[in-house]
C-alpha atoms as a printed R data frame, in Angstrom:
    type eleno elety resid chain resno       x       y       z
1   ATOM     1    CA   MET     A     1  30.631 -36.255  19.520
2   ATOM     2    CA   THR     A     2  33.362 -34.323  17.803
3   ATOM     3    CA   SER     A     3  33.696 -30.749  17.577
4   ATOM     4    CA   TRP     A     4  32.354 -30.128  14.424
5   ATOM     5    CA   GLU     A     5  29.048 -32.341  15.262
6   ATOM     6    CA   HIS     A     6  28.792 -30.119  18.758
7   ATOM     7    CA   HIS     A     7  28.736 -27.170  15.885
8   ATOM     8    CA   ALA     A     8  26.425 -28.614  13.588
9   ATOM     9    CA   LYS     A     9  23.687 -29.681  16.757
10  ATOM    10    CA   GLY     A    10  23.809 -26.082  18.038
11  ATOM    11    CA   LEU     A    11  23.335 -24.545  14.378
12  ATOM    12    CA   ILE     A    12  20.143 -27.335  13.741
13  ATOM    13    CA   GLU     A    13  18.905 -26.495  17.011
14  ATOM    14    CA   GLN     A    14  18.705 -22.992  16.845
15  ATOM    15    CA   ARG     A    15  17.981 -22.533  12.843
16  ATOM    16    CA   PHE     A    16  15.665 -25.152  12.078
17  ATOM    17    CA   ASN     A    17  12.014 -26.185  12.869
18  ATOM    18    CA   TYR     A    18  13.424 -29.936  12.593
19  ATOM    19    CA   ALA     A    19  16.908 -31.009  11.212
20  ATOM    20    CA   CYS     A    20  19.124 -33.813  11.719
21  ATOM    21    CA   ILE     A    21  22.372 -35.692  10.639
22  ATOM    22    CA   TYR     A    22  22.296 -39.105   9.810
23  ATOM    23    CA   ASN     A    23  25.807 -41.608   9.798
24  ATOM    24    CA   ILE     A    24  24.775 -43.988   6.713
25  ATOM    25    CA   GLU     A    25  27.592 -46.460   7.284
26  ATOM    26    CA   ASN     A    26  26.835 -47.131  10.968
27  ATOM    27    CA   GLU     A    27  23.542 -46.149  11.143
28  ATOM    28    CA   LYS     A    28  23.491 -44.188  13.525
29  ATOM    29    CA   MET     A    29  21.659 -40.318  14.502
30  ATOM    30    CA   LEU     A    30  24.775 -37.866  15.131
31  ATOM    31    CA   ALA     A    31  22.710 -34.696  15.807
32  ATOM    32    CA   GLU     A    32  18.861 -33.877  15.667
33  ATOM    33    CA   SER     A    33  16.562 -30.852  16.834
34  ATOM    34    CA   LYS     A    34  13.713 -32.833  17.780
35  ATOM    35    CA   PRO     A    35  14.453 -36.794  18.789
36  ATOM    36    CA   ASN     A    36  12.116 -39.768  17.773
37  ATOM    37    CA   VAL     A    37  10.879 -37.455  14.177
38  ATOM    38    CA   ILE     A    38  12.288 -39.257  11.336
39  ATOM    39    CA   THR     A    39  12.306 -42.905  11.759
40  ATOM    40    CA   LYS     A    40  14.747 -45.316  10.054
41  ATOM    41    CA   ASP     A    41  12.349 -45.779   6.823
42  ATOM    42    CA   LEU     A    42  11.553 -41.998   6.080
43  ATOM    43    CA   ILE     A    43  15.536 -42.121   5.915
44  ATOM    44    CA   ASP     A    44  15.846 -45.153   3.561
45  ATOM    45    CA   TYR     A    45  13.048 -43.447   1.499
46  ATOM    46    CA   PHE     A    46  15.784 -40.220   1.047
47  ATOM    47    CA   THR     A    47  18.527 -42.531   0.247
48  ATOM    48    CA   ARG     A    48  17.028 -44.584  -1.874
49  ATOM    49    CA   GLY     A    49  15.946 -41.011  -3.304
50  ATOM    50    CA   LEU     A    50  19.261 -40.145  -3.929
51  ATOM    51    CA   GLU     A    51  20.803 -43.200  -5.457
52  ATOM    52    CA   ASN     A    52  17.975 -43.831  -7.747
53  ATOM    53    CA   ASN     A    53  17.404 -40.074  -8.874
54  ATOM    54    CA   ARG     A    54  13.514 -39.753  -9.062
55  ATOM    55    CA   GLU     A    55  11.501 -37.587 -10.488
56  ATOM    56    CA   LEU     A    56  10.196 -36.120  -7.628
57  ATOM    57    CA   TYR     A    57  13.137 -35.004  -6.418
58  ATOM    58    CA   MET     A    58  14.751 -31.334  -7.821
59  ATOM    59    CA   SER     A    59  18.519 -32.101  -7.684
60  ATOM    60    CA   PHE     A    60  21.972 -30.241  -7.156
61  ATOM    61    CA   SER     A    61  25.098 -31.597  -7.341
62  ATOM    62    CA   GLY     A    62  28.561 -30.101  -6.805
63  ATOM    63    CA   LYS     A    63  32.110 -29.928  -5.158
64  ATOM    64    CA   LEU     A    64  33.638 -28.822  -2.204
65  ATOM    65    CA   ILE     A    65  36.975 -27.183  -2.043
66  ATOM    66    CA   ASP     A    66  38.273 -30.235   0.120
67  ATOM    67    CA   GLY     A    67  37.021 -32.604  -2.488
68  ATOM    68    CA   ASP     A    68  34.260 -33.947  -0.762
69  ATOM    69    CA   SER     A    69  31.277 -34.556  -3.056
70  ATOM    70    CA   TYR     A    70  27.581 -33.594  -2.248
71  ATOM    71    CA   ILE     A    71  23.943 -33.394  -3.651
72  ATOM    72    CA   ILE     A    72  21.455 -31.241  -2.361
73  ATOM    73    CA   ILE     A    73  17.801 -32.269  -3.524
74  ATOM    74    CA   LYS     A    74  14.402 -30.740  -2.560
75  ATOM    75    CA   THR     A    75  11.559 -33.079  -1.568
76  ATOM    76    CA   GLU     A    76   7.421 -33.360  -1.952
77  ATOM    77    CA   PRO     A    77   7.207 -31.988   1.619
78  ATOM    78    CA   ASN     A    78   8.916 -29.491   3.236
79  ATOM    79    CA   TYR     A    79  11.890 -31.272   2.981
80  ATOM    80    CA   PHE     A    80  15.463 -30.619   1.424
81  ATOM    81    CA   VAL     A    81  18.288 -33.485   2.128
82  ATOM    82    CA   ALA     A    82  21.886 -33.317   1.553
83  ATOM    83    CA   LYS     A    83  24.336 -36.165   0.933
84  ATOM    84    CA   SER     A    84  28.034 -36.568   1.617
85  ATOM    85    CA   THR     A    85  29.908 -39.666   1.164
86  ATOM    86    CA   TYR     A    86  28.897 -40.850   5.038
87  ATOM    87    CA   LYS     A    87  26.545 -38.396   6.182
88  ATOM    88    CA   LEU     A    88  22.781 -37.494   5.337
89  ATOM    89    CA   LEU     A    89  21.621 -34.151   6.221
90  ATOM    90    CA   ILE     A    90  17.544 -33.730   6.529
91  ATOM    91    CA   VAL     A    91  16.240 -30.314   7.079
92  ATOM    92    CA   HIS     A    92  12.495 -29.539   7.154
93  ATOM    93    CA   ARG     A    93  12.461 -25.427   7.138
94  ATOM    94    CA   THR     A    94   9.667 -23.008   5.208
95  ATOM    95    CA   GLN     A    95   9.834 -19.588   3.783
96  ATOM    96    CA   THR     A    96  13.341 -18.810   4.358
97  ATOM    97    CA   LEU     A    97  16.232 -19.501   1.770
98  ATOM    98    CA   TYR     A    98  19.340 -21.276   2.820
99  ATOM    99    CA   ILE     A    99  22.949 -22.788   1.739
100 ATOM   100    CA   ALA     A   100  23.602 -25.975   2.734
101 ATOM   101    CA   THR     A   101  27.439 -27.863   2.853
102 ATOM   102    CA   ILE     A   102  28.198 -30.852   4.706
103 ATOM   103    CA   SER     A   103  31.525 -30.643   5.354
104 ATOM   104    CA   ASP     A   104  31.217 -27.526   7.775
105 ATOM   105    CA   ILE     A   105  27.466 -27.088   8.429
106 ATOM   106    CA   MET     A   106  27.064 -23.491   6.843
107 ATOM   107    CA   TYR     A   107  23.310 -22.240   6.896
108 ATOM   108    CA   LYS     A   108  23.019 -18.990   6.198
109 ATOM   109    CA   PRO     A   109  19.319 -17.025   5.622
110 ATOM   110    CA   VAL     A   110  19.538 -14.837   2.425
111 ATOM   111    CA   GLY     A   111  17.078 -11.888   1.422
112 ATOM   112    CA   GLU     A   112  13.989 -12.194   0.201
113 ATOM   113    CA   SER     A   113  14.314  -9.117  -2.589
114 ATOM   114    CA   ILE     A   114  14.962 -10.828  -5.961
115 ATOM   115    CA   GLY     A   115  17.951  -8.489  -6.819
116 ATOM   116    CA   ALA     A   116  19.976 -10.217  -3.894
117 ATOM   117    CA   LEU     A   117  18.891 -13.662  -4.676
118 ATOM   118    CA   GLU     A   118  20.065 -13.178  -8.551
119 ATOM   119    CA   LYS     A   119  22.844 -11.975  -7.024
120 ATOM   120    CA   TYR     A   120  23.830 -14.767  -4.434
121 ATOM   121    CA   VAL     A   121  23.148 -17.328  -7.335
122 ATOM   122    CA   GLU     A   122  25.833 -15.655  -9.406
123 ATOM   123    CA   HIS     A   123  28.097 -15.673  -6.633
124 ATOM   124    CA   LEU     A   124  27.626 -19.291  -5.456
125 ATOM   125    CA   LYS     A   125  28.372 -20.416  -9.160
126 ATOM   126    CA   SER     A   126  31.125 -19.264  -9.395
127 ATOM   127    CA   GLN     A   127  32.362 -21.027  -5.989
128 ATOM   128    CA   ASN     A   128  30.686 -24.239  -7.507
129 ATOM   129    CA   LEU     A   129  28.701 -24.210  -4.758
130 ATOM   130    CA   SER     A   130  24.763 -25.536  -4.884
131 ATOM   131    CA   ILE     A   131  21.484 -23.950  -3.151
132 ATOM   132    CA   THR     A   132  17.892 -24.953  -2.850
133 ATOM   133    CA   ARG     A   133  14.865 -22.416  -1.852
134 ATOM   134    CA   MET     A   134  12.175 -23.733   0.168
135 ATOM   135    CA   PRO     A   135   8.983 -23.305  -0.959
136 ATOM   136    CA   LYS     A   136   7.058 -20.392   0.536
137 ATOM   137    CA   VAL     A   137   3.957 -21.005   2.225
138 ATOM   138    CA   ILE     A   138   0.990 -18.481   1.772
139 ATOM   139    CA   LYS     A   139  -1.990 -18.280   3.911
140 ATOM   140    CA   THR     A   140  -4.611 -15.833   2.438
141 ATOM   141    CA   THR     A   141  -7.454 -15.183   5.309
142 ATOM   142    CA   SER     A   142  -9.948 -13.270   4.633
143 ATOM   143    CA   LEU     A   143 -11.453 -11.712   7.967
144 ATOM   144    CA   HIS     A   144 -15.018 -10.296   6.597
145 ATOM   145    CA   SER     A   145 -17.178 -11.488   3.787
146 ATOM   146    CA   LYS     A   146 -16.560  -9.581   0.197
147 ATOM   147    CA   ALA     A   147 -19.640  -7.072  -0.503
148 ATOM   148    CA   PRO     A   148 -21.913  -8.660  -3.224
149 ATOM   149    CA   LYS     A   149 -21.881  -6.885  -7.217
150 ATOM   150    CA   THR     A   150 -24.243  -5.496  -8.219
151 ATOM   151    CA   SER     A   151 -24.676  -7.577 -10.892
152 ATOM   152    CA   ASN     A   152 -26.365 -10.184  -8.513
153 ATOM   153    CA   LEU     A   153 -28.792  -8.282  -6.715
154 ATOM   154    CA   LYS     A   154 -32.664  -8.671  -7.522
155 ATOM   155    CA   LYS     A   155 -34.290  -6.402  -9.812
156 ATOM   156    CA   ASP     A   156 -37.477  -4.988 -10.206
157 ATOM   157    CA   LYS     A   157 -39.630  -5.718 -13.480
158 ATOM   158    CA   ASP     A   158 -39.055  -2.355 -14.698
159 ATOM   159    CA   GLY     A   159 -35.354  -3.226 -14.538
160 ATOM   160    CA   ASP     A   160 -34.817  -1.166 -11.240
161 ATOM   161    CA   GLU     A   161 -32.702  -2.563  -8.386
162 ATOM   162    CA   ASP     A   162 -35.000  -3.741  -5.359
163 ATOM   163    CA   MET     A   163 -34.300  -1.866  -2.285
164 ATOM   164    CA   PHE     A   164 -35.222  -4.617  -0.070
165 ATOM   165    CA   ALA     A   165 -32.620  -6.905  -2.004
166 ATOM   166    CA   ARG     A   166 -30.051  -4.437  -1.529
167 ATOM   167    CA   ALA     A   167 -31.343  -4.322   2.633
168 ATOM   168    CA   ASN     A   168 -30.957  -7.973   2.757
169 ATOM   169    CA   HIS     A   169 -26.950  -7.731   1.871
170 ATOM   170    CA   THR     A   170 -26.496  -4.796   3.166
171 ATOM   171    CA   ASN     A   171 -27.823  -5.241   7.008
172 ATOM   172    CA   PHE     A   172 -27.805  -7.709   9.879
173 ATOM   173    CA   VAL     A   173 -31.496  -7.579   9.964
174 ATOM   174    CA   ALA     A   174 -33.407  -9.681   6.727
175 ATOM   175    CA   ILE     A   175 -36.499  -8.390   5.386
176 ATOM   176    CA   PRO     A   176 -39.633 -10.706   4.664
177 ATOM   177    CA   SER     A   177 -40.623 -10.483   1.146
178 ATOM   178    CA   ASN     A   178 -43.741 -10.318   1.483
179 ATOM   179    CA   ILE     A   179 -43.796  -7.113   2.739
180 ATOM   180    CA   LYS     A   180 -44.313  -4.232   0.067
181 ATOM   181    CA   PHE     A   181 -43.081  -0.348   1.008
182 ATOM   182    CA   GLU     A   182 -44.099   2.558  -1.342
183 ATOM   183    CA   PRO     A   183 -42.773   5.599   0.369
184 ATOM   184    CA   ILE     A   184 -44.993   8.173  -1.987
185 ATOM   185    CA   ILE     A   185 -47.944   6.306   0.012
186 ATOM   186    CA   ALA     A   186 -46.580   6.997   3.424
187 ATOM   187    CA   VAL     A   187 -45.806  10.762   2.763
188 ATOM   188    CA   ASP     A   188 -49.202  11.321   1.247
189 ATOM   189    CA   LYS     A   189 -50.922   9.720   4.503
190 ATOM   190    CA   PHE     A   190 -48.824  11.761   6.678
191 ATOM   191    CA   LYS     A   191 -49.556  15.118   5.445
192 ATOM   192    CA   GLN     A   192 -53.268  13.998   5.448
193 ATOM   193    CA   LEU     A   193 -52.904  13.319   9.356
194 ATOM   194    CA   ASP     A   194 -54.652  16.532  11.763
195 ATOM   195    CA   LYS     A   195 -52.176  18.494  12.593
196 ATOM   196    CA   SER     A   196 -54.086  19.976  15.440
197 ATOM   197    CA   GLN     A   197 -54.602  16.718  17.739
198 ATOM   198    CA   LEU     A   198 -50.481  16.491  17.551
199 ATOM   199    CA   PRO     A   199 -48.886  17.666  20.386
200 ATOM   200    CA   LEU     A   200 -47.057  20.256  19.532
201 ATOM   201    CA   THR     A   201 -47.007  22.526  22.623
202 ATOM   202    CA   LEU     A   202 -45.945  22.057  26.018
203 ATOM   203    CA   ASP     A   203 -47.157  22.547  28.911
204 ATOM   204    CA   THR     A   204 -44.631  24.463  31.064
205 ATOM   205    CA   LYS     A   205 -46.593  25.276  34.511
206 ATOM   206    CA   ASP     A   206 -45.495  21.362  35.176
207 ATOM   207    CA   PHE     A   207 -41.775  22.686  34.732
208 ATOM   208    CA   ALA     A   208 -39.693  24.032  37.708
209 ATOM   209    CA   GLU     A   209 -38.717  27.327  37.533
210 ATOM   210    CA   LEU     A   210 -35.141  27.257  36.059
211 ATOM   211    CA   THR     A   211 -32.349  29.418  37.805
212 ATOM   212    CA   SER     A   212 -28.894  30.693  36.378
213 ATOM   213    CA   GLY     A   213 -26.091  30.302  37.987
214 ATOM   214    CA   SER     A   214 -25.758  34.196  39.043
215 ATOM   215    CA   ASP     A   215 -29.023  33.972  40.651
216 ATOM   216    CA   LYS     A   216 -27.685  30.981  42.725
217 ATOM   217    CA   ILE     A   217 -24.809  33.179  43.870
218 ATOM   218    CA   LYS     A   218 -27.135  35.966  44.710
219 ATOM   219    CA   GLN     A   219 -28.868  33.718  46.978
220 ATOM   220    CA   LYS     A   220 -26.496  32.010  48.760
221 ATOM   221    CA   ARG     A   221 -24.998  35.599  49.199
222 ATOM   222    CA   GLU     A   222 -28.649  36.985  50.290
223 ATOM   223    CA   SER     A   223 -28.457  33.935  53.065
224 ATOM   224    CA   PHE     A   224 -24.924  34.501  54.310
225 ATOM   225    CA   LEU     A   225 -25.574  38.107  54.583
226 ATOM   226    CA   SER     A   226 -29.017  37.212  56.416
227 ATOM   227    CA   LYS     A   227 -27.114  35.193  59.182
228 ATOM   228    CA   LEU     A   228 -25.393  38.109  60.147
229 ATOM   229    CA   ASP     A   229 -28.271  40.648  60.563
230 ATOM   230    CA   PRO     A   230 -31.180  38.444  59.893
231 ATOM   231    CA   VAL     A   231 -33.575  42.055  60.984
232 ATOM   232    CA   ASN     A   232 -31.761  44.667  59.549
233 ATOM   233    CA   SER     A   233 -30.418  43.343  56.645
234 ATOM   234    CA   SER     A   234 -30.886  45.863  53.733
235 ATOM   235    CA   LEU     A   235 -30.987  42.850  50.695
236 ATOM   236    CA   LEU     A   236 -33.441  41.071  52.182
237 ATOM   237    CA   LEU     A   237 -35.105  43.905  52.686
238 ATOM   238    CA   LYS     A   238 -34.797  45.169  49.306
239 ATOM   239    CA   ARG     A   239 -35.889  41.411  47.925
240 ATOM   240    CA   ARG     A   240 -39.063  41.548  49.993
241 ATOM   241    CA   ASP     A   241 -40.130  45.354  48.592
242 ATOM   242    CA   LYS     A   242 -39.598  44.109  44.898
243 ATOM   243    CA   GLN     A   243 -41.358  41.326  45.549
244 ATOM   244    CA   ARG     A   244 -44.265  43.365  47.271
245 ATOM   245    CA   GLN     A   245 -44.260  45.484  43.860
246 ATOM   246    CA   ILE     A   246 -44.235  42.865  41.353
247 ATOM   247    CA   LEU     A   247 -47.846  41.720  43.200
248 ATOM   248    CA   GLU     A   248 -48.876  44.411  43.551
249 ATOM   249    CA   LEU     A   249 -49.171  44.587  39.663
250 ATOM   250    CA   THR     A   250 -50.665  41.662  39.454
251 ATOM   251    CA   PRO     A   251 -54.873  42.184  38.967
252 ATOM   252    CA   ASN     A   252 -55.807  39.050  40.965
253 ATOM   253    CA   THR     A   253 -56.013  39.959  44.909
254 ATOM   254    CA   SER     A   254 -55.632  36.260  46.170
255 ATOM   255    CA   GLN     A   255 -52.439  35.425  44.262
256 ATOM   256    CA   GLN     A   256 -51.225  38.996  46.076
257 ATOM   257    CA   GLN     A   257 -52.134  37.118  49.547
258 ATOM   258    CA   GLU     A   258 -50.828  34.140  48.433
259 ATOM   259    CA   GLY     A   259 -47.550  35.568  47.769
260 ATOM   260    CA   LEU     A   260 -47.314  37.639  50.648
261 ATOM   261    CA   ASP     A   261 -48.386  34.591  52.625
262 ATOM   262    CA   ASN     A   262 -45.307  32.935  51.415
263 ATOM   263    CA   LEU     A   263 -42.887  35.560  52.178
264 ATOM   264    CA   ASN     A   264 -43.892  35.512  55.690
265 ATOM   265    CA   LYS     A   265 -43.321  32.057  56.052
266 ATOM   266    CA   ASP     A   266 -39.951  32.277  54.287
267 ATOM   267    CA   PHE     A   267 -39.042  34.840  56.593
268 ATOM   268    CA   ILE     A   268 -39.862  33.388  59.762
269 ATOM   269    CA   SER     A   269 -37.905  30.148  58.709
270 ATOM   270    CA   SER     A   270 -35.145  31.746  57.901
271 ATOM   271    CA   VAL     A   271 -35.133  33.499  61.595
272 ATOM   272    CA   ASP     A   272 -35.941  30.159  62.688
273 ATOM   273    CA   ASN     A   273 -32.807  29.171  61.153
274 ATOM   274    CA   LEU     A   274 -30.329  31.680  62.251
275 ATOM   275    CA   LEU     A   275 -31.394  30.911  66.223
276 ATOM   276    CA   ASP     A   276 -30.869  27.649  65.608
277 ATOM   277    CA   ASP     A   277 -27.348  28.245  63.867
278 ATOM   278    CA   ASP     A   278 -26.602  30.652  66.809
279 ATOM   279    CA   GLN     A   279 -27.132  27.710  69.194
280 ATOM   280    CA   LEU     A   280 -24.634  25.334  66.921
281 ATOM   281    CA   ASP     A   281 -21.883  27.956  66.273
282 ATOM   282    CA   SER     A   282 -22.519  28.283  70.760
283 ATOM   283    CA   LYS     A   283 -20.989  25.068  70.647
284 ATOM   284    CA   PRO     A   284 -17.264  24.136  70.837
285 ATOM   285    CA   LYS     A   285 -15.869  23.155  66.967
286 ATOM   286    CA   SER     A   286 -14.094  20.633  66.543
287 ATOM   287    CA   THR     A   287 -10.214  21.808  65.345
288 ATOM   288    CA   LYS     A   288  -6.838  20.606  64.885
289 ATOM   289    CA   MET     A   289  -5.209  20.766  67.793
290 ATOM   290    CA   THR     A   290  -1.465  22.059  67.409
291 ATOM   291    CA   ASN     A   291   1.080  21.248  70.619
292 ATOM   292    CA   GLN     A   292   0.887  25.522  70.885
293 ATOM   293    CA   LYS     A   293  -2.595  25.432  71.612
294 ATOM   294    CA   LYS     A   294  -2.976  22.639  73.711
295 ATOM   295    CA   ALA     A   295   0.252  23.998  75.781
296 ATOM   296    CA   ASN     A   296  -1.913  27.524  75.554
297 ATOM   297    CA   ILE     A   297  -4.642  26.101  77.045
298 ATOM   298    CA   SER     A   298  -3.134  23.953  80.167
299 ATOM   299    CA   ASN     A   299  -1.618  26.945  81.196
300 ATOM   300    CA   LYS     A   300  -4.851  28.951  81.515
301 ATOM   301    CA   GLU     A   301  -6.545  26.289  83.052
302 ATOM   302    CA   ILE     A   302  -3.661  25.965  85.794
303 ATOM   303    CA   GLN     A   303  -3.921  29.887  86.092
304 ATOM   304    CA   GLN     A   304  -7.601  29.531  86.811
305 ATOM   305    CA   TYR     A   305  -7.386  26.441  88.937
306 ATOM   306    CA   LYS     A   306  -4.530  28.624  90.948
307 ATOM   307    CA   ASN     A   307  -7.033  31.729  91.038
308 ATOM   308    CA   VAL     A   308  -9.860  29.647  92.395
309 ATOM   309    CA   LEU     A   309  -7.935  27.786  95.032
310 ATOM   310    CA   ALA     A   310  -6.663  31.479  96.281
311 ATOM   311    CA   HIS     A   311 -10.374  32.805  96.344
312 ATOM   312    CA   PRO     A   312 -11.510  33.944 100.071
313 ATOM   313    CA   ASP     A   313 -15.196  32.484  99.774
314 ATOM   314    CA   PHE     A   314 -13.153  28.961  98.094
315 ATOM   315    CA   LYS     A   315 -11.185  29.110 101.544
316 ATOM   316    CA   SER     A   316 -14.030  29.694 103.750
317 ATOM   317    CA   ASN     A   317 -16.905  27.018 101.499
318 ATOM   318    CA   PRO     A   318 -15.557  25.568  98.583
319 ATOM   319    CA   PHE     A   319 -18.912  23.419  98.358
320 ATOM   320    CA   LEU     A   320 -21.030  26.292  98.690
321 ATOM   321    CA   THR     A   321 -18.797  28.499  96.328
322 ATOM   322    CA   LEU     A   322 -19.425  25.466  93.500
323 ATOM   323    CA   GLN     A   323 -23.106  25.230  93.774
324 ATOM   324    CA   GLU     A   324 -23.517  28.920  93.055
325 ATOM   325    CA   HIS     A   325 -21.125  28.844  90.219
326 ATOM   326    CA   LEU     A   326 -23.315  26.555  88.901
327 ATOM   327    CA   GLN     A   327 -26.626  28.395  89.352
328 ATOM   328    CA   ASN     A   328 -25.589  31.225  88.105
329 ATOM   329    CA   SER     A   329 -24.589  29.543  84.838
330 ATOM   330    CA   VAL     A   330 -27.990  28.006  84.098
331 ATOM   331    CA   ASN     A   331 -29.642  31.248  84.768
332 ATOM   332    CA   LEU     A   332 -27.657  32.488  82.073
333 ATOM   333    CA   GLU     A   333 -28.563  30.100  79.603
334 ATOM   334    CA   ASN     A   334 -32.173  30.651  80.709
335 ATOM   335    CA   GLU     A   335 -31.601  34.368  80.334
336 ATOM   336    CA   LYS     A   336 -30.698  33.786  76.619
337 ATOM   337    CA   LEU     A   337 -33.029  31.437  75.780
338 ATOM   338    CA   LYS     A   338 -35.813  33.606  76.967
339 ATOM   339    CA   GLN     A   339 -34.589  36.700  74.839
340 ATOM   340    CA   GLU     A   340 -34.372  34.366  71.726
341 ATOM   341    CA   GLN     A   341 -38.401  33.346  72.544
342 ATOM   342    CA   GLU     A   342 -38.931  36.981  73.172
343 ATOM   343    CA   MET     A   343 -37.669  37.765  69.330
344 ATOM   344    CA   LYS     A   344 -39.652  35.147  67.886
345 ATOM   345    CA   LYS     A   345 -42.849  36.675  69.316
346 ATOM   346    CA   GLN     A   346 -42.132  40.514  68.273
347 ATOM   347    CA   LEU     A   347 -41.664  39.195  64.793
348 ATOM   348    CA   LYS     A   348 -45.104  37.177  64.459
349 ATOM   349    CA   LYS     A   349 -46.880  39.510  66.405
350 ATOM   350    CA   GLN     A   350 -45.256  41.949  63.505
351 ATOM   351    CA   LEU     A   351 -46.554  39.775  60.700
352 ATOM   352    CA   THR     A   352 -49.509  39.518  61.516
353 ATOM   353    CA   LYS     A   353 -50.251  42.970  61.913
354 ATOM   354    CA   LYS     A   354 -48.826  43.074  58.390
355 ATOM   355    CA   LYS     A   355 -51.230  40.798  56.969
356 ATOM   356    CA   LYS     A   356 -54.250  42.328  58.830
357 ATOM   357    CA   SER     A   357 -53.461  45.878  57.101
358 ATOM   358    CA   ASN     A   358 -53.273  43.742  54.035
359 ATOM   359    CA   ASN     A   359 -56.424  42.022  54.109
360 ATOM   360    CA   ASN     A   360 -58.050  45.594  54.908
361 ATOM   361    CA   VAL     A   361 -56.806  46.972  51.529
362 ATOM   362    CA   ASN     A   362 -57.752  44.337  49.525
363 ATOM   363    CA   ASN     A   363 -61.655  44.099  51.123
364 ATOM   364    CA   PRO     A   364 -62.351  47.230  52.359
365 ATOM   365    CA   ILE     A   365 -65.452  47.790  54.643
366 ATOM   366    CA   THR     A   366 -67.855  50.448  54.710
367 ATOM   367    CA   LYS     A   367 -69.603  51.769  57.816
368 ATOM   368    CA   LYS     A   368 -72.596  50.944  56.834
369 ATOM   369    CA   GLU     A   369 -71.524  47.166  57.082
370 ATOM   370    CA   ILE     A   370 -70.206  47.715  60.430
371 ATOM   371    CA   ASP     A   371 -73.264  48.499  61.925
372 ATOM   372    CA   ILE     A   372 -74.855  45.830  60.032
373 ATOM   373    CA   ASN     A   373 -72.915  43.288  61.509
374 ATOM   374    CA   GLU     A   374 -73.236  44.751  65.029
375 ATOM   375    CA   MET     A   375 -76.639  44.939  64.955
376 ATOM   376    CA   GLU     A   376 -76.857  41.177  63.737
377 ATOM   377    CA   TRP     A   377 -74.577  40.314  66.692
378 ATOM   378    CA   ASN     A   378 -76.145  42.449  69.159
């Protein structure tokens, strides 16, 4: 293959959907982009068309500078063919303008603007060259159906446009033709409804009491302070006093008693939670141990171990001293538990006394009633 044929093959493979150069004299395919596409019958068809110059071709003839004559033609199926003395060029390409010369196989695309195209044609005419333009393939694809015209819609007897007919074209759901809807009648029937039976008011009893963000912050602060000092917490006492004042303003005595009982229960539960938290706080917390902390702990344990070994009681009888130490530690824990239980008992006694005093205030008993009760028991 010569350098000219190699250059032609490279240009053909890069630029065209399909192209080939065929030697008419030797009946050989010199270069092609896709093999076994152009058959011998198709080549004969093109050569006969060039020789006979049929009407189905649009031909242009010209003369090259080196004297080799050629012809470029456009066929019916997006092909154009160029022929020199011994070679036939067949190209299949769409939507592009090309210049074709056989001698050096120059195919140059031209811009799509009309002004540039006219200037290029004048330039080619001055050089006695020919051009051919491939037909542009235009595909019109519509992604949606067009809206119906108003003239095609159904109309009523009076000439007005039917609302249901318009809805059939604009909505996804088709409305049955046997249904007739009159909005004026529907509005009149709605006005005739008994509005007293409609649930216009809401019962707020079932709804939980809503608390704002500031109230939640206050509650958290009070709970934290009550854990530090539950008995003498001023905030907790103030809160209880306010709630008592509110309950005293209410006329119903049963509501007062229920409110006080709830207050006492909340106070007892807060004290129990505090004691449980103290027990949890006494347990060692899982903290992140650094090397320095580990060294300090080990130094303390070593010093304590040395002190125990140097103690005279441990030297005389080590088992007895260990037993006494364990017994003393158990006794300390038992004393703590007793103190906590006594605190709980005292708080419960105080609360029961307050309950009795409140009951006496709410339900006073005269002396006559007391005497009658005593007489019945006797």
